[in-house]
C-alpha positions in Angstrom: -30.3 22.6 39.9 -27.3 20.4 39.1 -27.2 18.6 35.7 -26.7 14.9 35.6 -25.1 15.1 32.1 -21.5 14.3 31.9 -19.2 17.4 31.5 -18.2 18.0 27.8 -16.2 20.6 25.9 -17.4 19.8 22.5 -19.7 21.5 20.0 -23.3 21.0 18.8 -21.9 19.2 15.8 -19.8 16.7 18.0 -20.6 17.2 21.7 -18.1 14.5 22.7 -15.1 16.2 20.9 -13.5 17.2 24.1 -13.6 13.5 25.3 -11.5 11.8 22.5 -8.1 10.4 23.1 -5.2 12.4 21.8 -4.5 9.7 19.1 -7.8 10.3 17.6 -6.5 13.5 16.2 -4.3 11.4 13.8 -7.4 9.7 12.3 -8.3 11.4 9.2 -9.7 10.0 6.0 -7.0 9.2 3.2 -7.0 11.1 0.0 -7.6 7.8 -1.9 -10.9 7.0 0.2 -12.3 10.4 0.0 -12.0 10.2 -4.0 -14.1 6.9 -4.0 -17.5 8.4 -4.2 -16.5 10.7 -7.1 -14.4 8.4 -8.8 -17.2 5.6 -8.8 -19.3 7.8 -11.0 -19.8 6.1 -14.4 -18.7 9.0 -16.5 -15.4 9.3 -14.7 -12.5 7.4 -15.9 -10.8 6.6 -12.5 -7.0 6.1 -12.5 -7.2 6.6 -8.7 -8.0 3.4 -6.7 -5.9 0.2 -6.5 -8.7 -2.3 -6.8 -7.7 -5.5 -8.4 -10.0 -6.8 -11.1 -11.7 -9.7 -9.3 -14.0 -10.3 -12.4 -11.1 -12.2 -13.9 -11.6 -15.0 -11.2 -13.4 -18.2 -12.0 -16.4 -17.1 -10.2 -18.2 -20.6 -10.8 -15.3 -22.5 -9.2 -15.3 -19.9 -6.4 -19.0 -20.3 -5.7 -18.8 -24.1 -5.8 -16.0 -24.1 -3.4 -17.8 -22.0 -0.9 -20.9 -24.4 -1.1 -18.4 -27.3 -0.6 -17.0 -25.7 2.4 -20.4 -25.2 4.1 -21.6 -28.6 3.4 -18.3 -30.4 4.4 -17.0 -28.1 7.3 -20.0 -25.7 8.0 -19.8 -26.3 11.8 -16.1 -25.4 11.9 -16.2 -22.8 9.3 -19.0 -20.8 11.1 -17.4 -21.1 14.6 -15.0 -19.0 16.6 -11.2 -19.7 15.7 -7.8 -19.0 16.8 -6.2 -15.5 17.0 -3.2 -16.8 15.2 -5.2 -18.2 12.3 -6.2 -21.6 11.0 -3.3 -24.1 11.1 -3.8 -25.4 7.5 -3.9 -21.9 6.0 -0.7 -21.0 7.8 0.9 -24.0 6.2 -0.3 -22.9 2.9 0.9 -19.4 3.2 4.5 -20.8 3.9 4.4 -22.4 0.5 3.1 -19.2 -1.1 6.0 -17.3 0.5 8.4 -19.9 -0.7 8.1 -18.5 -4.3 10.1 -15.6 -2.9 12.8 -17.4 -1.2 11.1 -17.4 2.4 11.8 -20.3 4.5 9.0 -19.7 6.8 7.4 -21.8 9.7 3.7 -22.0 10.0 4.1 -21.3 13.9 5.6 -17.9 12.9 2.6 -16.9 10.9 -0.1 -14.7 12.2 -3.2 -14.6 9.9 -4.9 -11.0 9.9 -7.7 -9.1 8.4 -5.6 -8.2 5.3 -2.2 -7.0 5.5 -3.5 -3.7 6.8 -4.4 -5.2 10.2 -1.0 -6.7 10.4 0.6 -3.4 9.9 -1.8 -2.1 12.9 -0.8 -5.0 15.1 3.0 -4.5 14.6 2.6 -0.8 15.2 0.7 -1.3 18.3 3.3 -3.7 19.5 6.4 -1.6 18.9 5.4 2.1 18.7 4.9 4.4 21.6 3.5 7.9 21.2 6.5 10.2 20.0 8.5 7.2 18.6 10.0 7.6 15.2 9.1 5.5 12.2 11.0 5.9 8.8 9.4 5.2 5.6 10.2 5.8 1.7 9.2 9.1 0.2 6.6 8.7 -1.0 4.9 5.8 1.0 1.7 4.0 1.2 -1.1 6.3 2.1 -2.8 4.0 4.7 0.5 3.3 6.5 0.7 7.0 7.1 -2.7 6.8 8.8 -1.7 3.9 10.9 1.5 5.5 12.1 -0.3 8.8 12.7 -3.1 7.0 14.8 -0.6 5.6 17.1 1.1 9.1 17.5 4.2 8.2 15.7 6.5 10.8 14.2 6.9 9.8 10.5 10.3 10.5 8.8 10.7 10.1 4.8 13.8 9.0 3.3 14.9 9.5 -0.4 14.0 7.1 -3.2 14.9 6.9 -6.8 14.0 4.7 -9.6 16.0 1.8 -8.1 14.2 2.2 -4.7 15.3 3.5 -1.4 18.7 5.0 -1.4 20.9 3.0 1.3 23.4 6.1 1.9 20.3 8.3 2.5 18.7 5.8 4.8 21.9 5.4 6.8 22.2 9.3 7.1 18.6 9.4 8.1 19.1 6.8 11.0 22.4 8.6 12.1 20.7 12.0 12.2 17.8 10.7 14.2 20.1 9.0 16.5 22.1 12.3 17.1 18.8 14.2 17.7 17.9 11.6 20.4 14.9 10.2 18.5 16.2 7.1 17.1 14.1 5.1 14.5 12.0 2.2 15.9 10.9 0.8 12.5 11.7 1.1 8.8 8.6 0.6 6.9 9.1 -0.3 3.2 7.2 -1.7 0.0 10.2 -2.8 -1.7 8.7 -4.5 -4.6 6.5 -2.6 -7.3 6.0 0.1 -4.5 2.8 1.8 -3.8 2.6 4.6 -4.9 5.7 5.2 -7.0 5.9 1.6 -8.6 9.5 1.2 -8.4 11.4 -1.8 -7.1 14.1 -2.0 -4.7 17.2 -3.3 -6.9 18.8 -6.7 -6.0 22.1 -4.8 -5.7 20.5 -2.6 -3.0 18.7 -5.0 -0.9 21.6 -6.5 1.0 22.7 -2.9 1.6 19.6 -1.7 3.0 19.3 -4.7 5.4 22.9 -4.0 6.6 22.2 -0.4 7.2 19.2 -1.3 9.3 21.0 -4.1 11.0 23.7 -1.8 12.0 21.3 0.8 13.3 19.3 -1.7 15.2 16.1 -0.8 13.3 13.5 -3.6 12.7 12.4 -3.8 9.0 8.5 -4.0 8.2 8.4 -5.5 4.6 4.9 -5.0 3.1 4.6 -7.0 -0.1 1.2 -7.3 -1.4 2.2 -7.0 -5.1 5.2 -9.3 -5.2 3.9 -12.2 -7.0 2.4 -9.7 -9.7 5.6 -9.3 -11.8 5.1 -8.4 -15.3 8.6 -8.4 -16.9 10.6 -10.9 -14.9 10.1 -14.8 -15.0 9.9 -15.1 -11.3 9.4 -13.2 -8.2 11.9 -10.9 -6.9 13.6 -12.5 -3.8 12.0 -11.0 -0.5 14.0 -9.0 2.1 12.7 -11.4 4.6 14.4 -14.4 2.9 17.8 -13.0 3.6 17.3 -11.5 7.1 14.6 -13.6 8.9 15.6 -12.2 12.4 15.4 -8.6 11.5 12.4 -8.3 9.3 8.7 -8.7 9.7 7.0 -9.7 6.4 3.5 -8.6 5.7 1.4 -10.4 2.9 -1.9 -10.4 1.5 -4.3 -12.3 -0.7 -6.1 -9.1 -1.6 -4.2 -8.5 -4.8 -3.6 -12.2 -5.8 -7.1 -13.5 -5.0 -9.9 -11.1 -3.7 -9.8 -8.0 -1.5 -13.3 -8.9 0.0 -12.0 -12.0 1.6 -9.9 -9.8 3.8 -7.1 -12.4 4.5 -3.7 -11.2 4.9 -0.6 -12.2 7.3 2.6 -11.4 9.2 5.5 -13.5 9.3 7.6 -12.5 12.4 10.4 -13.7 14.6 9.0 -16.1 17.3 9.1 -13.7 20.3 7.6 -11.0 18.0 4.7 -13.3 16.9 3.6 -14.1 20.4 3.0 -10.3 21.0 1.2 -10.0 17.7 -1.3 -12.8 18.6 -2.0 -11.3 22.0 -2.6 -8.0 20.2 -4.9 -9.7 17.7 -6.7 -11.3 20.6 -7.3 -8.0 22.3 -8.5 -6.3 19.0 -11.0 -8.9 17.6 -10.8 -12.1 19.5 -10.6 -14.3 16.4 -10.7 -14.0 12.7 -13.5 -14.9 10.1 -12.7 -18.7 10.0 -15.0 -19.1 6.9 -12.8 -16.8 5.0 -9.7 -18.4 6.2 -10.8 -21.9 5.1 -12.1 -20.6 1.8 -8.8 -19.1 0.9 -7.0 -22.4 1.9 -9.3 -24.5 0.0 -8.9 -22.4 -3.1 -5.1 -22.5 -2.9 -5.1 -26.4 -2.3 -7.7 -27.3 -5.1 -7.6 -24.7 -7.7 -4.9 -23.9 -10.3 -4.0 -20.6 -8.6 -0.5 -20.3 -10.2 -2.2 -20.4 -13.7 -4.7 -18.1 -12.4 -1.9 -15.8 -11.2 -0.5 -15.8 -14.9 -4.0 -14.8 -16.2 -3.8 -11.8 -13.8 -0.3 -10.8 -14.9 -1.5 -10.9 -18.5 -4.3 -8.8 -18.0 -2.4 -6.2 -15.8 0.5 -6.3 -18.4 -1.9 -5.3 -21.1 -3.3 -2.5 -19.0 0.2 -1.2 -18.0 1.1 -1.1 -21.5 -1.9 0.8 -22.4 -1.2 3.4 -19.7 2.5 3.7 -20.6 1.8 4.1 -24.3 -1.0 6.6 -23.4 1.5 8.8 -21.3 4.1 8.7 -24.2 1.5 9.8 -26.7 -0.4 12.4 -24.9 1.6 13.9 -22.0 3.4 17.2 -22.5 7.3 17.0 -22.8 8.0 18.3 -19.3 5.9 15.6 -17.5 7.7 12.5 -16.4 6.8 9.0 -14.9 7.9 5.8 -13.6 7.8 2.6 -15.5 6.7 -0.2 -13.2 7.9 -3.7 -13.5 4.7 -5.1 -11.8 1.9 -4.0 -9.4 -0.5 -1.7 -10.2 0.8 2.0 -10.2 2.6 4.7 -12.2 3.9 7.8 -10.4 3.8 11.0 -12.4 6.0 14.0 -11.8 4.5 17.3 -13.1 6.4 20.2 -14.2 7.7 23.2 -12.0 4.6 25.4 -11.0 1.8 22.9 -11.1 -0.1 21.4 -8.0 -1.8 18.2 -8.4 -3.9 18.7 -5.5 -5.1 22.1 -6.8 -5.5 20.6 -10.1 -7.8 17.7 -9.1 -11.3 19.5 -9.2 -10.4 20.5 -12.9 -9.5 17.0 -13.7 -12.8 15.7 -12.2 -14.7 18.2 -14.3 -12.9 16.8 -17.3 -14.1 13.4 -16.1 -10.7 11.7 -15.0 -9.7 11.0 -11.4 -6.3 10.5 -9.8 -4.6 10.6 -6.4 -2.7 13.7 -5.5 0.8 13.0 -4.5 0.3 14.9 -1.2 -1.6 11.9 0.1 1.5 9.8 0.2 3.7 12.2 2.3 3.4 12.9 6.2 5.3 16.2 5.8 3.2 18.0 2.9 5.4 17.0 0.2 4.4 15.5 -3.2 2.4 18.7 -4.5 4.1 18.1 -7.9 3.2 14.5 -8.1 0.2 12.1 -8.8 -0.4 8.4 -8.6 -2.1 6.7 -11.6 -3.6 3.3 -11.3 -4.1 1.0 -14.3 -5.3 -2.2 -12.6 -9.1 -1.8 -13.0 -10.1 0.1 -16.1 -9.8 -1.7 -19.5 -7.2 -0.5 -21.8 -9.5 1.7 -23.9 -10.8 3.5 -20.8 -7.1 4.0 -19.6 -6.3 5.7 -23.1 -9.3 7.9 -22.7 -8.5 8.9 -19.1 -4.7 9.6 -19.8 -5.8 11.7 -22.8 -8.2 13.7 -20.7 -5.6 14.1 -17.9 -3.0 15.4 -20.4 -5.5 17.9 -21.7 -6.0 19.3 -18.2 -2.2 19.3 -17.5 -1.7 21.1 -20.9 -4.3 23.8 -19.8 -2.7 24.1 -16.3 0.8 24.9 -18.2 -0.7 27.5 -20.2 -2.2 29.2 -17.1 1.3 28.8 -15.4 2.9 30.5 -18.4 0.3 33.4 -18.5 0.1 34.0 -14.7 3.5 32.7 -13.3 4.3 29.8 -11.0 1.7 28.7 -8.4 3.0 29.6 -5.0 1.4 26.2 -3.8 3.4 24.0 -6.0 6.8 22.8 -4.7 9.8 20.9 -6.3 10.5 18.8 -3.6 10.2 15.1 -3.2 11.5 12.3 -5.4 11.5 13.1 -9.2 10.0 10.3 -11.5 12.6 9.1 -14.1 11.6 10.6 -17.4 10.6 8.2 -20.3 14.3 7.8 -21.4 15.5 7.3 -17.9 13.5 4.4 -16.5 
């Protein structure tokens, strides 16, 4: 008797395994997300996740604003909307970007579900399976996931304490062109980079743009941290400000307002914007209108610039607590970056240590971090780790770094007793030491 069931080549665990599209093979959990369940335990000091401290928001004002929005514009706020985003919010976004020197037009803004969706839409529009995307080394962990899901080949380019190295970028583009796999996009987080915490210097910015222009490579500038400058008096000028035809700018209110609202955007050249809107329509029809109107109302009615300064002061204190603790507790051979803003410090371990292999022992010592391997597509970063200072209070940061330093010290003693671990590598960018940053 013939079965009516569809033919499958799966397993008992997943009978549909043989039916997945090839792109599904690139869909894997990020090392950051995989840590959340463990890092959320109260006894663990989590230096892993980059969660903004939303408790610093004026919750009473936010609550009142939401109630007013429902009372005054409920029928609009709770209805379908445009895939491009609310026109009023797009105007407000242009005023926000002006702080970074960007002269944007609301017609060229596409509102998205966080900047993460903006990156997904850009990749969908530009990247075919097998295309090459160039990124910094290391790079944002979820960007790796997006590019892998669209079956892109990810190629890393060297970075140092002043950001991506223009000469290395030019050589990478030239090599890829010679090999017949030219770069389609250059993805960069140039300001307070996630994960390394470094910022592309003012001197290098026009050089990087010129390298990309000569190679005919579109720049995707992801800038969620640009307004969280902790040392300078004003934000760094965005790459998009000096090359509007060659740069797609991705922004987000997740770090400067609240990630739970999931409101971000892309600013793109007009022809590209049309493609992004079509891609957005096919992905989710329209955005959450209520969230967009809430963000727009907050920015129009609340002293958000003053609130940003409150955020900066809080993160400045926490960054100081982390840098002081690293200086106080870490063994001499450990080095780290000194970020001028954002959320992250990048730590480089001595030869012979492996941050991924060390993580279970760190968890046992009640401290969590993200191993550097999560920020590379090629297996690099074993001697590195990302530490986040944005969420824990200063005293917890101090305790976490102290615990981590004890774990590293124990690993060094094991290394000296039994020899260098075969799993550790010495590749990838080196964090500047305390006397180099």
